[in-house]
Legacy VTK file of the C-alpha trace (Angstrom):
# vtk DataFile Version 3.0
C-alpha trace
ASCII
DATASET POLYDATA
POINTS 719 float
0.282 1.793 -52.832
-0.123 1.394 -49.116
2.807 2.284 -47.254
2.992 -1.260 -45.381
2.179 -3.155 -48.305
4.979 -5.637 -49.428
6.698 -5.363 -45.939
8.276 -8.488 -46.230
9.738 -7.579 -49.566
11.226 -4.296 -48.083
11.902 -6.428 -44.763
14.258 -8.376 -47.435
15.816 -5.824 -49.608
16.808 -2.797 -46.994
20.073 -3.425 -44.818
20.640 -2.389 -41.204
22.107 0.921 -40.569
25.850 1.168 -40.091
27.043 0.960 -36.585
23.568 -0.467 -35.424
23.857 -1.623 -31.934
23.094 -5.370 -31.144
19.559 -6.655 -31.316
17.561 -8.109 -28.283
17.690 -11.873 -29.412
14.188 -12.332 -28.310
12.724 -9.873 -31.057
15.307 -11.403 -33.194
14.137 -14.456 -33.066
10.408 -13.499 -33.358
11.280 -11.769 -36.593
12.912 -14.897 -37.822
9.556 -17.116 -36.957
7.389 -14.306 -39.110
10.152 -14.789 -42.049
9.559 -18.447 -41.818
5.811 -17.895 -41.836
5.274 -18.992 -38.600
2.190 -17.782 -36.259
2.968 -15.096 -34.195
1.256 -13.176 -31.517
1.478 -9.279 -31.543
0.318 -7.394 -28.407
0.178 -3.569 -27.898
-0.614 -1.577 -24.557
-0.902 2.037 -24.675
-3.446 4.830 -24.803
-5.857 6.229 -27.238
-3.173 6.330 -29.800
-2.988 2.566 -29.622
-6.577 2.108 -29.931
-6.487 3.798 -33.383
-7.981 6.762 -32.018
-8.751 9.614 -35.018
-8.126 6.979 -37.816
-11.515 5.567 -39.070
-12.322 2.711 -37.954
-9.802 2.938 -35.296
-9.229 -0.625 -34.707
-8.781 -1.226 -38.643
-7.036 1.933 -39.167
-4.899 2.353 -36.364
-0.854 2.043 -36.200
-1.324 -1.615 -34.609
-3.604 -2.765 -37.020
-1.661 -1.852 -39.793
1.259 -3.023 -38.708
-0.225 -6.462 -37.701
-1.773 -6.684 -41.237
1.802 -5.712 -43.252
3.409 -8.647 -41.026
1.193 -11.248 -42.863
-1.691 -13.500 -42.052
-0.190 -15.348 -39.528
-0.052 -12.721 -36.933
-2.751 -12.250 -34.060
-3.029 -8.821 -33.159
-4.361 -8.376 -29.540
-4.519 -4.672 -28.792
-4.670 -3.308 -25.370
-5.103 0.146 -25.759
-7.365 2.161 -23.560
-7.773 5.638 -24.100
-6.750 8.214 -21.312
-4.561 5.409 -19.623
-1.028 5.909 -18.703
1.503 3.130 -17.622
0.710 3.280 -14.127
-2.881 2.025 -15.080
-1.266 -0.279 -17.726
0.657 -2.239 -14.883
-2.482 -2.842 -13.350
-4.234 -4.338 -16.547
-1.323 -6.009 -18.061
-1.457 -9.332 -16.713
-5.078 -9.838 -17.765
-5.094 -7.958 -20.881
-1.604 -8.644 -22.389
0.406 -11.490 -20.500
-2.555 -13.684 -20.145
-2.702 -13.712 -24.324
1.078 -15.541 -24.475
2.131 -12.763 -26.850
5.867 -13.323 -28.884
6.156 -9.647 -29.286
4.612 -6.813 -27.255
5.017 -3.224 -28.254
4.692 -0.404 -25.079
3.223 3.158 -26.185
2.605 5.687 -23.382
4.719 8.568 -24.305
1.939 10.952 -24.516
-0.428 10.115 -21.704
2.502 9.831 -19.420
3.138 13.124 -19.997
0.150 13.792 -18.043
1.116 11.515 -15.126
2.824 12.243 -12.047
6.461 13.002 -12.920
7.080 11.168 -9.451
5.404 7.851 -10.908
6.242 7.863 -14.683
9.641 6.140 -14.199
8.568 3.463 -12.183
5.266 2.567 -13.703
6.829 2.374 -17.002
9.936 0.370 -15.903
7.768 -1.882 -13.733
5.630 -2.720 -17.567
8.893 -3.638 -18.846
9.980 -5.510 -15.961
7.037 -7.679 -15.782
7.160 -8.539 -19.377
10.607 -9.337 -19.264
10.083 -11.792 -16.405
6.899 -13.376 -17.424
6.709 -17.262 -17.550
7.017 -16.946 -21.108
9.079 -13.705 -21.862
8.284 -11.858 -24.963
10.209 -9.896 -27.096
9.810 -6.105 -26.028
9.898 -2.744 -28.455
9.490 0.668 -26.892
7.540 3.121 -29.099
8.305 6.730 -27.972
5.435 8.867 -29.226
5.290 12.629 -28.560
2.555 15.448 -29.440
2.494 17.123 -32.614
6.239 19.061 -33.010
7.931 16.683 -31.079
7.260 18.209 -27.829
7.083 17.649 -25.045
9.642 14.750 -24.414
9.777 14.344 -20.555
7.983 11.317 -20.385
9.395 9.904 -23.974
13.020 10.434 -23.168
12.532 8.629 -19.462
11.069 5.480 -21.433
13.818 5.554 -24.357
16.382 5.340 -21.821
15.044 2.649 -20.111
14.571 0.881 -23.210
18.460 1.250 -23.678
19.125 0.038 -19.841
17.017 -3.049 -20.650
18.890 -3.869 -24.020
15.398 -3.193 -26.052
14.723 -2.034 -29.214
13.025 1.163 -29.336
11.404 3.765 -32.131
11.547 7.536 -31.129
9.073 8.185 -33.284
9.347 11.909 -32.746
13.036 12.237 -34.179
12.117 9.981 -36.563
9.584 12.358 -38.153
11.438 15.372 -37.267
14.626 13.975 -39.635
11.849 13.549 -42.374
10.310 17.131 -41.997
14.409 18.315 -41.963
14.849 16.441 -45.123
11.750 18.074 -46.742
10.069 14.590 -47.133
7.114 14.986 -44.443
5.373 17.597 -42.487
3.913 17.624 -39.033
0.838 19.160 -40.090
-0.192 16.377 -42.148
-0.110 13.890 -39.553
-2.236 15.630 -37.247
-5.628 17.618 -37.050
-5.079 18.406 -33.475
-1.903 18.413 -31.421
-2.203 15.148 -29.428
-3.758 12.334 -31.777
-2.368 11.434 -34.906
-4.851 11.063 -37.686
-5.046 8.424 -40.348
-1.740 9.599 -41.997
-0.106 9.892 -38.693
-0.854 6.121 -38.010
0.574 4.916 -41.439
3.703 6.824 -40.585
3.920 5.314 -37.077
3.507 1.853 -38.680
5.900 2.349 -41.453
8.402 3.701 -38.815
7.930 0.519 -36.530
8.272 -1.660 -39.763
11.853 0.002 -40.443
12.526 -1.071 -36.621
11.614 -4.471 -36.794
13.364 -4.748 -40.117
16.732 -3.476 -38.536
15.967 -6.272 -35.680
15.800 -8.890 -38.056
19.103 -7.958 -39.859
21.047 -6.814 -36.680
23.740 -8.515 -34.940
22.201 -10.742 -31.874
23.206 -9.545 -28.485
23.941 -12.161 -25.999
21.681 -12.766 -23.186
22.070 -11.098 -20.117
20.678 -11.137 -16.472
18.145 -8.830 -16.016
19.785 -5.158 -14.553
18.804 -3.521 -11.501
16.081 -1.148 -11.464
16.506 2.537 -12.255
13.501 3.526 -10.437
11.671 2.172 -7.602
9.967 -1.203 -8.100
6.842 -0.413 -6.327
4.868 -0.834 -9.731
5.919 -4.489 -9.925
3.877 -4.997 -6.901
0.719 -3.524 -7.606
-3.173 -4.158 -6.697
-6.284 -3.007 -8.456
-9.386 -2.663 -6.426
-12.158 -2.616 -8.814
-15.867 -4.168 -9.736
-16.657 -6.402 -6.624
-13.396 -5.826 -4.750
-13.608 -2.022 -4.516
-15.918 -2.327 -1.513
-15.606 0.340 1.116
-15.683 -0.788 4.577
-17.759 2.440 5.436
-19.701 4.993 3.347
-22.469 6.884 2.985
-23.959 8.906 0.372
-22.103 6.763 -2.643
-23.839 4.356 -5.094
-22.866 1.773 -7.180
-22.669 3.431 -10.672
-21.225 5.735 -12.739
-19.633 5.545 -16.312
-17.359 2.869 -17.156
-14.350 3.148 -19.530
-15.878 1.994 -22.808
-12.337 0.213 -23.811
-11.360 -1.604 -20.546
-12.632 -5.099 -20.347
-14.522 -6.574 -17.659
-14.869 -3.196 -16.133
-18.174 -2.972 -13.973
-19.566 0.596 -12.347
-17.561 1.854 -9.654
-19.134 4.446 -6.937
-20.825 7.790 -7.698
-22.639 10.443 -5.982
-24.344 13.652 -6.192
-24.532 14.378 -2.417
-22.206 17.074 -0.933
-21.479 15.190 2.176
-20.591 11.538 0.348
-17.738 9.542 2.122
-16.164 6.370 1.587
-13.504 4.389 3.310
-11.285 1.638 2.132
-8.783 -0.843 3.090
-5.602 -0.786 0.786
-2.235 -1.782 0.694
0.977 -0.701 -0.377
3.458 2.605 -0.566
1.628 4.255 -3.140
-2.105 4.562 -3.369
-4.046 6.237 -6.335
-7.530 6.497 -7.129
-8.895 6.153 -10.795
-11.433 8.796 -11.328
-13.880 10.075 -14.260
-13.101 13.605 -15.316
-15.051 15.917 -17.496
-16.680 18.889 -17.825
-19.740 17.515 -16.343
-18.368 15.796 -13.286
-17.234 17.564 -9.838
-14.369 17.045 -7.631
-13.373 14.562 -5.081
-10.645 14.629 -2.337
-8.879 11.682 -0.846
-6.372 10.821 2.025
-4.372 8.201 3.251
-4.521 7.469 7.069
-4.251 10.812 8.741
-2.421 12.587 5.654
-3.309 15.492 3.836
-6.496 15.952 1.792
-5.430 15.782 -1.708
-7.912 17.192 -4.780
-8.802 14.584 -7.484
-10.250 16.923 -10.032
-13.395 15.563 -11.903
-14.285 19.086 -13.016
-12.118 19.387 -15.863
-13.679 22.155 -18.310
-11.108 21.822 -21.329
-12.810 17.900 -21.494
-15.822 19.056 -23.397
-17.924 16.553 -25.183
-15.977 13.353 -23.933
-15.275 11.522 -20.651
-11.450 11.419 -19.414
-9.759 9.095 -16.559
-7.152 10.255 -14.172
-4.779 8.337 -11.731
-4.653 10.632 -9.058
-2.014 9.924 -6.287
-3.373 10.245 -3.008
-0.425 8.760 -0.916
3.180 8.065 -1.773
6.489 7.124 0.043
3.910 5.149 2.347
4.955 2.511 4.828
4.643 -0.807 2.029
1.633 -1.987 4.478
-2.016 -1.812 5.265
-3.533 1.674 5.049
-6.887 3.134 5.038
-8.257 5.615 2.344
-10.711 7.877 2.670
-12.550 9.594 -0.413
-15.382 12.348 -0.319
-16.981 14.609 -2.440
-14.812 18.109 -2.320
-17.092 21.080 -0.878
-16.208 23.579 -3.181
-17.962 26.157 -5.876
-19.599 23.000 -7.103
-21.134 22.226 -3.821
-25.375 21.692 -4.416
-24.902 21.820 -8.309
-25.952 18.200 -8.430
-23.371 16.950 -10.481
-21.965 13.433 -10.210
-18.499 12.829 -8.678
-17.156 9.489 -9.488
-14.452 6.947 -8.897
-13.826 3.710 -10.873
-11.011 1.943 -9.126
-8.678 2.198 -6.471
-5.035 1.386 -7.469
-2.142 0.630 -5.227
1.527 -0.120 -5.648
4.250 -1.303 -3.796
3.272 -4.419 -1.698
6.775 -5.764 -1.811
7.984 -8.843 -0.683
10.261 -9.045 2.469
13.612 -9.126 0.467
12.961 -5.732 -1.394
11.459 -4.331 1.968
13.660 -1.077 2.749
13.546 0.838 6.275
14.335 4.567 6.422
17.136 3.465 9.261
20.286 1.973 8.338
22.878 -0.100 9.995
25.487 2.458 12.058
29.131 0.236 11.725
30.700 2.696 14.628
28.108 3.915 16.792
28.915 6.564 19.275
28.270 5.768 22.648
24.350 6.379 23.423
22.483 8.655 25.812
21.179 5.897 28.455
17.625 4.794 28.334
16.949 6.022 31.913
17.743 9.373 31.231
15.529 11.622 32.576
14.660 13.488 29.524
12.872 10.789 28.099
9.098 9.610 29.106
8.421 6.015 28.927
4.834 5.155 28.629
3.762 1.377 28.914
4.750 -1.650 31.257
8.433 -1.234 30.387
10.751 -3.403 32.355
14.347 -2.819 33.596
17.291 -5.052 32.426
20.929 -4.587 32.946
20.815 -0.789 32.500
18.277 -1.551 29.452
14.946 -1.117 29.140
12.787 -4.053 28.029
10.396 -3.546 25.216
8.053 -6.779 25.661
4.404 -5.467 25.189
3.407 -4.052 22.115
2.472 -0.423 22.456
5.362 0.129 24.601
6.493 3.464 23.701
9.206 5.914 24.181
8.731 9.870 24.061
11.142 12.508 23.484
12.402 15.910 22.023
15.912 16.429 21.116
17.856 18.856 18.955
20.259 17.858 16.029
20.292 16.604 12.580
21.108 12.872 13.374
19.282 10.126 15.425
20.803 6.932 16.478
18.891 3.686 18.196
20.280 0.741 19.757
18.817 -2.364 20.800
19.460 -5.847 21.988
17.299 -8.545 21.427
17.309 -11.250 23.856
14.071 -13.605 23.133
12.491 -14.993 19.952
12.136 -13.032 16.903
12.281 -9.845 15.608
10.779 -6.596 17.017
8.929 -4.234 14.723
8.655 -0.640 15.655
7.030 2.457 14.487
9.955 5.252 15.129
7.750 8.690 14.347
10.099 11.738 13.878
8.237 14.964 13.732
4.939 13.401 13.070
5.975 11.245 9.926
6.149 7.313 10.398
9.531 5.304 9.622
9.807 1.519 10.040
12.356 -0.335 11.765
13.178 -4.056 13.093
15.581 -5.052 15.500
16.726 -8.482 14.648
16.382 -11.301 17.326
18.716 -12.954 19.764
21.271 -10.082 18.353
22.476 -6.642 19.116
21.787 -3.928 16.786
22.712 -0.285 16.226
20.769 1.799 13.480
20.668 5.740 12.319
18.465 7.274 10.231
19.280 7.160 6.688
18.427 10.758 5.958
19.581 13.684 7.755
16.809 15.937 9.768
16.547 19.688 9.512
18.297 21.966 12.219
15.972 22.593 15.134
13.890 20.828 17.497
12.292 17.584 16.763
9.935 14.958 18.534
10.379 11.568 18.728
8.013 8.647 19.180
9.457 4.942 19.538
6.262 2.339 19.512
7.113 -1.389 19.736
4.443 -3.119 17.116
5.193 -6.851 17.590
3.328 -8.425 20.060
5.283 -9.322 23.393
5.019 -13.243 23.191
6.505 -13.097 19.541
9.784 -10.789 20.182
11.077 -9.059 23.228
13.628 -6.435 22.854
15.875 -4.328 25.390
16.743 -0.762 24.071
20.089 0.465 24.914
19.971 4.053 24.240
19.793 6.842 21.698
22.319 8.786 19.810
22.292 12.273 18.554
24.403 14.063 16.058
27.483 16.230 17.413
26.172 19.059 19.497
22.448 17.523 19.714
20.957 17.205 22.690
17.772 16.250 24.762
15.305 18.789 25.954
12.670 18.457 28.339
10.153 15.326 27.326
6.471 15.776 25.996
4.237 16.470 28.894
2.156 13.602 30.072
-1.151 12.990 28.611
-4.037 13.342 31.050
-5.776 10.621 30.426
-4.265 6.669 30.426
-6.107 3.519 29.091
-4.592 0.007 29.731
-6.145 -2.859 27.742
-5.938 -6.437 28.536
-6.781 -8.991 25.631
-5.625 -11.520 23.202
-4.626 -11.597 19.665
-7.606 -9.163 18.808
-6.297 -6.378 21.207
-2.616 -7.103 20.251
-3.424 -6.428 16.304
-2.390 -9.717 15.221
-2.504 -10.312 11.129
-4.294 -6.952 11.121
-2.127 -5.841 8.316
-2.194 -9.434 6.540
-2.828 -8.961 2.775
-4.591 -12.247 2.441
-5.105 -15.220 5.085
-3.839 -14.852 8.880
-0.262 -15.611 8.947
2.629 -15.752 11.552
5.767 -15.950 9.410
6.142 -12.396 8.582
5.146 -10.280 11.942
5.791 -6.665 9.804
2.203 -7.018 9.231
0.998 -7.365 12.636
1.145 -3.619 14.098
0.118 -3.157 17.668
0.042 0.448 17.108
-2.776 0.054 14.607
-5.304 -2.146 16.730
-8.300 -0.916 18.141
-6.780 -0.303 22.062
-4.120 1.887 20.880
-6.588 3.873 17.996
-8.995 4.294 20.743
-6.055 6.015 23.006
-5.195 8.061 19.984
-8.486 9.256 19.435
-8.983 10.425 22.988
-5.627 11.801 23.499
-4.762 9.162 26.062
-1.620 7.427 27.196
-1.864 3.537 25.883
-0.762 0.303 27.598
-1.485 -2.910 25.951
-1.220 -6.433 27.431
-2.213 -8.839 24.978
-1.050 -12.188 23.986
-2.087 -14.187 20.729
-3.867 -17.568 21.604
-4.418 -16.565 25.269
-7.544 -16.901 27.367
-8.711 -17.373 31.173
-9.645 -21.035 30.504
-8.317 -21.925 27.480
-5.191 -21.209 25.272
-3.551 -21.931 22.116
-0.094 -21.737 23.653
0.764 -22.781 27.309
0.075 -19.918 29.283
-3.137 -18.524 30.564
-3.976 -14.617 31.086
-4.208 -14.898 34.858
-0.287 -16.279 34.913
1.038 -13.520 33.098
-1.186 -10.567 33.298
0.924 -8.619 35.860
4.550 -9.385 34.436
6.778 -7.292 32.481
6.650 -10.046 29.730
4.409 -12.823 28.926
6.658 -15.585 30.713
6.795 -17.311 33.945
10.419 -16.252 34.575
9.393 -12.813 33.941
8.954 -10.342 37.409
5.793 -8.889 38.360
5.548 -5.515 37.310
5.636 -2.917 40.134
2.806 -0.600 40.721
2.287 1.894 37.854
3.486 5.433 38.840
0.562 6.571 36.597
-2.449 4.210 37.050
-5.025 3.963 34.173
-7.748 6.135 34.442
-9.798 3.097 32.500
-8.725 -0.498 32.199
-10.403 -2.503 29.777
-10.492 -6.498 29.456
-11.309 -8.259 26.035
-11.108 -11.747 26.467
-13.075 -15.140 25.307
-12.570 -15.562 22.041
-10.052 -18.175 22.744
-11.569 -19.568 25.776
-14.345 -20.594 22.903
-11.947 -21.162 20.023
-9.737 -23.721 21.180
-12.013 -26.292 22.731
-14.479 -25.870 20.020
-11.507 -26.694 17.431
-11.429 -30.054 19.242
-15.160 -30.374 19.275
-15.487 -29.438 22.849
-17.520 -26.405 24.712
-16.038 -23.799 26.477
-15.220 -24.509 30.343
-18.424 -25.167 32.392
-16.660 -22.633 35.182
-15.717 -19.953 32.621
-18.051 -17.801 34.362
-16.766 -17.773 37.725
-13.064 -17.805 36.714
-13.686 -15.023 34.371
-15.386 -12.994 37.444
-12.217 -13.935 39.671
-9.975 -12.445 36.906
-11.847 -9.194 36.827
-11.653 -8.963 40.889
-7.779 -9.030 40.281
-7.787 -6.245 38.110
-9.975 -4.286 40.583
-7.514 -5.180 43.347
-4.439 -3.710 41.053
-6.533 -0.768 39.989
-8.783 -0.043 42.514
-9.950 3.433 41.431
-10.220 2.602 37.511
-13.228 2.606 35.704
-13.453 -0.899 34.224
-14.918 -1.552 30.961
-15.608 -5.589 29.907
-15.278 -5.838 25.947
-16.390 -8.497 23.771
-16.187 -8.916 20.310
-13.811 -8.153 16.984
-14.116 -11.740 16.076
-17.071 -14.304 16.583
-16.785 -16.062 19.728
-19.333 -13.926 21.735
-21.946 -14.292 18.883
-21.401 -18.219 18.643
-20.920 -18.605 22.770
-23.937 -17.765 25.064
-21.627 -17.978 27.981
-19.343 -15.371 27.097
-21.719 -12.237 27.054
-23.538 -14.093 30.155
-19.796 -14.081 32.089
-19.670 -10.215 31.311
-23.502 -9.198 32.280
-23.028 -11.152 35.407
-19.520 -10.067 36.234
-20.760 -6.019 35.859
-24.033 -7.181 38.055
-22.274 -8.770 40.411
-19.315 -5.789 41.267
-22.161 -3.139 40.986
-24.383 -5.174 43.532
-21.200 -5.112 45.852
-21.030 -1.239 45.414
-18.556 -0.903 42.280
-20.247 1.581 40.215
-17.106 1.960 38.071
-17.624 -1.157 36.055
-19.388 -1.294 32.426
-19.442 -3.589 29.361
-19.375 -3.299 26.155
-20.120 -5.337 22.671
-18.193 -4.185 19.409
-20.897 -4.487 16.577
-17.683 -4.655 14.056
-16.367 -7.799 13.776
-14.341 -10.011 11.350
-14.263 -14.263 10.782
-10.733 -14.083 10.689
-8.439 -11.847 12.455
-9.760 -8.020 11.923
-7.669 -5.875 9.788
-7.085 -2.459 10.469
-10.176 -1.241 8.851
-12.411 -3.554 11.601
-9.809 -2.269 14.186
-10.794 1.504 12.940
-14.378 0.860 13.413
-14.151 -0.795 16.653
-12.154 2.533 17.840
-14.796 4.439 16.649
-17.733 2.733 18.379
-15.286 2.404 21.667
-14.129 6.032 21.509
-18.018 6.909 21.426
-19.092 4.452 24.192
-16.203 6.042 26.532
-17.023 9.333 25.843
-20.799 8.894 26.221
-20.699 6.147 29.141
-17.575 6.172 30.772
-15.766 9.474 30.681
-18.591 11.670 31.202
LINES 1 720
719 0 1 2 3 4 5 6 7 8 9 10 11 12 13 14 15 16 17 18 19 20 21 22 23 24 25 26 27 28 29 30 31 32 33 34 35 36 37 38 39 40 41 42 43 44 45 46 47 48 49 50 51 52 53 54 55 56 57 58 59 60 61 62 63 64 65 66 67 68 69 70 71 72 73 74 75 76 77 78 79 80 81 82 83 84 85 86 87 88 89 90 91 92 93 94 95 96 97 98 99 100 101 102 103 104 105 106 107 108 109 110 111 112 113 114 115 116 117 118 119 120 121 122 123 124 125 126 127 128 129 130 131 132 133 134 135 136 137 138 139 140 141 142 143 144 145 146 147 148 149 150 151 152 153 154 155 156 157 158 159 160 161 162 163 164 165 166 167 168 169 170 171 172 173 174 175 176 177 178 179 180 181 182 183 184 185 186 187 188 189 190 191 192 193 194 195 196 197 198 199 200 201 202 203 204 205 206 207 208 209 210 211 212 213 214 215 216 217 218 219 220 221 222 223 224 225 226 227 228 229 230 231 232 233 234 235 236 237 238 239 240 241 242 243 244 245 246 247 248 249 250 251 252 253 254 255 256 257 258 259 260 261 262 263 264 265 266 267 268 269 270 271 272 273 274 275 276 277 278 279 280 281 282 283 284 285 286 287 288 289 290 291 292 293 294 295 296 297 298 299 300 301 302 303 304 305 306 307 308 309 310 311 312 313 314 315 316 317 318 319 320 321 322 323 324 325 326 327 328 329 330 331 332 333 334 335 336 337 338 339 340 341 342 343 344 345 346 347 348 349 350 351 352 353 354 355 356 357 358 359 360 361 362 363 364 365 366 367 368 369 370 371 372 373 374 375 376 377 378 379 380 381 382 383 384 385 386 387 388 389 390 391 392 393 394 395 396 397 398 399 400 401 402 403 404 405 406 407 408 409 410 411 412 413 414 415 416 417 418 419 420 421 422 423 424 425 426 427 428 429 430 431 432 433 434 435 436 437 438 439 440 441 442 443 444 445 446 447 448 449 450 451 452 453 454 455 456 457 458 459 460 461 462 463 464 465 466 467 468 469 470 471 472 473 474 475 476 477 478 479 480 481 482 483 484 485 486 487 488 489 490 491 492 493 494 495 496 497 498 499 500 501 502 503 504 505 506 507 508 509 510 511 512 513 514 515 516 517 518 519 520 521 522 523 524 525 526 527 528 529 530 531 532 533 534 535 536 537 538 539 540 541 542 543 544 545 546 547 548 549 550 551 552 553 554 555 556 557 558 559 560 561 562 563 564 565 566 567 568 569 570 571 572 573 574 575 576 577 578 579 580 581 582 583 584 585 586 587 588 589 590 591 592 593 594 595 596 597 598 599 600 601 602 603 604 605 606 607 608 609 610 611 612 613 614 615 616 617 618 619 620 621 622 623 624 625 626 627 628 629 630 631 632 633 634 635 636 637 638 639 640 641 642 643 644 645 646 647 648 649 650 651 652 653 654 655 656 657 658 659 660 661 662 663 664 665 666 667 668 669 670 671 672 673 674 675 676 677 678 679 680 681 682 683 684 685 686 687 688 689 690 691 692 693 694 695 696 697 698 699 700 701 702 703 704 705 706 707 708 709 710 711 712 713 714 715 716 717 718
């Protein structure tokens, strides 16, 4: 007799074990519906064992199919098993393959595949599946199926999953211990269930189904637990907020050597080919978001390796050449970056030059998976409030180096313009920072310590003291504090920094030999460059002037950066109240802000990128650009030349589409250059960006603009 035939009879005759814990009320309600003969949708999600691998035919004799059949004809099975996937990939497909089917009961199985998942990921990714199920619009009953390999080892991943089940009050099956108890009692043998160490055979699938039947039986007869609120997460909640780039959304903003193609996962519904290459120098770059970035790539004895990095982080090996995968294709969630700031990033993937160079073998990536795109309420900084701050080191201390247009306000340093920067060297294990915001909203800062980026937000119209959450190692440290919020959105006064007892400031980092000053609008300010969807100004965390094309160009050239930019501003038209000629030389974009004194170190190159709003604002009202735009543009260029008589001037156009739509803009640039050169000014150029965006450019477009501008400056201006 089939081990699961007569399940309803067994269910009605057997009693729950003594001392059994209270039952999840959702699961008990599902079981009561089954007993009443009502229709129920059962969904299973997991890896190859859930697909029924090694049971023939898998979709009919795997444990999921056997269990569903035993529960009766009113049970609809949705089997979301996908071979070779772990819970990190499972999070990415949970909505479309499970939740969209509105299941009543979901059984989650990733115990074996999560054993090979990065140990720093498996807790968060599995917990995310549970939390997303439990917070769904129609929360299903959830059962955790903890599987191990033959012999009930290893158990690292399974033990995590079972602990999470207990934390959330969910029914669970520890199949390894259930089976080992039968072996110890002489009722069964592990070898009967497995023909190889990983995948149970047909008999093994029957045993899993039988054990699940007992778990469900206990749920049907056990005492119901009281409904409780969802508890706090045990691990990071990053994987609850995940994003999948696949098919048409997996589009590199730059690439060479890759083509659309490669094998797709035969069990992943809706997948299309990713990117594949046999070229040794193939490379692709993608715009991604989140605090964790991973590449989902193919691996077998026939593939070769990739490597990838996020932003300017270390290169990470993505093993495609896996000799032990003989005769079948595997897939791997390869983490490239983790513990990143939860914002926009650039992912670079390339074919690895190693012993397989020149082999002609393919390297393939199918998808990019990211996590940690968290809402503002869950966004945490590495800095915490300091309730009892010590007296800070004054911001005018001679050991501090300031870069940019910095104002002086009552003993503090006014940081208005994005890109305003403090550099320092210090000793000690602690760092504290003090601010006072006097205008408008929150100022967001990048605080780079020893090359590692941290994020800090100083609230508007308030004083705030902060300290680094985790202590630093003993020894010397380097600091860069850079304002990333544009001046028209927030201003902050820096009041000083604090070090640990015994810590001291050292001689500041040396000045950089080259200095660039940029004047512009929202493009130059980096407005919306980290926004995930549409342009928005509600959450300025994603607007990062340090990743705008001008700041990136300066970094490419090892130069100091000065950014004087205001969203919506122009020379003849503005979306706000002020025009650039009114505020360009002030310490902040306000008429009551004083004019900045001459720069102690004048910029070597001054770059101007205006005109987008001179066209865009009147166009929004059905009007044309001002008839005198050209003369007024030239007049402003003459103002720049008067302030910077020895600088090289570069007149820029682009980043968005105004210069394409309005011929008066490139005409004004060309006329300005021609006029100044005719007057004997040979230090003036114009450059039009090829990279552009219809909305505000994101950091991928800014990176392309910076690459263009860096080449132009090297080849034409700085030679």
